[in-house]
C-alpha positions as a Python dict, from the first residue, in 0.01 Angstrom:
ca = {
    (1, 'X'): (0, 0, 0),
    (2, 'X'): (-293, -209, -113),
    (3, 'X'): (-600, -29, -241),
    (4, 'X'): (-893, -262, -268),
    (5, 'X'): (-1266, -264, -340),
    (6, 'X'): (-1577, -378, -152),
    (7, 'X'): (-1664, -740, -225),
    (8, 'X'): (-1829, -766, -565),
    (9, 'X'): (-1662, -453, -707),
    (10, 'X'): (-1349, -410, -919),
    (11, 'X'): (-1206, -180, -1185),
    (12, 'X'): (-1357, -208, -1530),
    (13, 'X'): (-1207, -420, -1806),
    (14, 'X'): (-1117, -95, -1985),
    (15, 'X'): (-938, 41, -1674),
    (16, 'X'): (-720, -269, -1657),
    (17, 'X'): (-604, -181, -2008),
    (18, 'X'): (-542, 186, -1924),
    (19, 'X'): (-875, 319, -2052),
    (20, 'X'): (-1200, 441, -1901),
    (21, 'X'): (-1538, 272, -1882),
    (22, 'X'): (-1845, 438, -2029),
    (23, 'X'): (-2007, 482, -1687),
    (24, 'X'): (-1911, 493, -1320),
    (25, 'X'): (-2075, 157, -1243),
    (26, 'X'): (-2166, -123, -1480),
    (27, 'X'): (-2272, -486, -1454),
    (28, 'X'): (-1997, -742, -1499),
    (29, 'X'): (-2129, -986, -1755),
    (30, 'X'): (-1801, -1185, -1781),
    (31, 'X'): (-1626, -1415, -1536),
    (32, 'X'): (-1333, -1235, -1374),
    (33, 'X'): (-1013, -1431, -1313),
    (34, 'X'): (-757, -1154, -1275),
    (35, 'X'): (-583, -876, -1461),
    (36, 'X'): (-222, -935, -1552),
    (37, 'X'): (-137, -628, -1755),
    (38, 'X'): (131, -462, -1548),
    (39, 'X'): (368, -332, -1814),
    (40, 'X'): (429, 33, -1710),
    (41, 'X'): (467, 123, -2077),
    (42, 'X'): (108, 11, -2135),
    (43, 'X'): (-43, 116, -1800),
    (44, 'X'): (186, 353, -1608),
    (45, 'X'): (-66, 373, -1323),
    (46, 'X'): (-385, 545, -1224),
    (47, 'X'): (-427, 760, -915),
    (48, 'X'): (-788, 837, -824),
    (49, 'X'): (-835, 1136, -595),
    (50, 'X'): (-1120, 1363, -497),
    (51, 'X'): (-905, 1671, -430),
    (52, 'X'): (-712, 1907, -656),
    (53, 'X'): (-347, 1807, -688),
    (54, 'X'): (-51, 2038, -736),
    (55, 'X'): (41, 1871, -1065),
    (56, 'X'): (-42, 1559, -1263),
    (57, 'X'): (303, 1399, -1256),
    (58, 'X'): (257, 1173, -954),
    (59, 'X'): (534, 930, -867),
    (60, 'X'): (503, 625, -644),
    (61, 'X'): (734, 791, -388),
    (62, 'X'): (484, 1081, -359),
    (63, 'X'): (206, 859, -222),
    (64, 'X'): (334, 825, 138),
    (65, 'X'): (404, 1200, 182),
    (66, 'X'): (59, 1274, 34),
    (67, 'X'): (-113, 1041, 281),
    (68, 'X'): (81, 1192, 571),
    (69, 'X'): (-13, 1544, 456),
    (70, 'X'): (-380, 1444, 437),
    (71, 'X'): (-359, 1310, 794),
    (72, 'X'): (-175, 1625, 914),
    (73, 'X'): (128, 1417, 1012),
    (74, 'X'): (471, 1562, 934),
    (75, 'X'): (679, 1356, 695),
    (76, 'X'): (1009, 1226, 839),
    (77, 'X'): (1311, 1427, 730),
    (78, 'X'): (1461, 1141, 529),
    (79, 'X'): (1143, 1059, 336),
    (80, 'X'): (1171, 1089, -40),
    (81, 'X'): (891, 1232, -252),
    (82, 'X'): (660, 1525, -193),
    (83, 'X'): (294, 1566, -112),
    (84, 'X'): (70, 1605, -413),
    (85, 'X'): (-181, 1808, -210),
    (86, 'X'): (-193, 2185, -211),
    (87, 'X'): (-149, 2382, 106),
}
């Protein structure tokens, strides 16, 4: 799955390092050439949602069942992971 932004938007410099920016939107005053911090020990991942989740221990294998649940599509019987959505 590739989650992307509208042209001209990206995560903040602090988000790339596992932190949070001071505001929702801010001007980028530096040239962006890429973020290469992918060490899961430093940045295990960030999942942005606008709904209450059952717990805050999301795993990558929970993403597909969560999307299917949101779309009201039953997950195949052999699919690993569980929906993070209530109900």
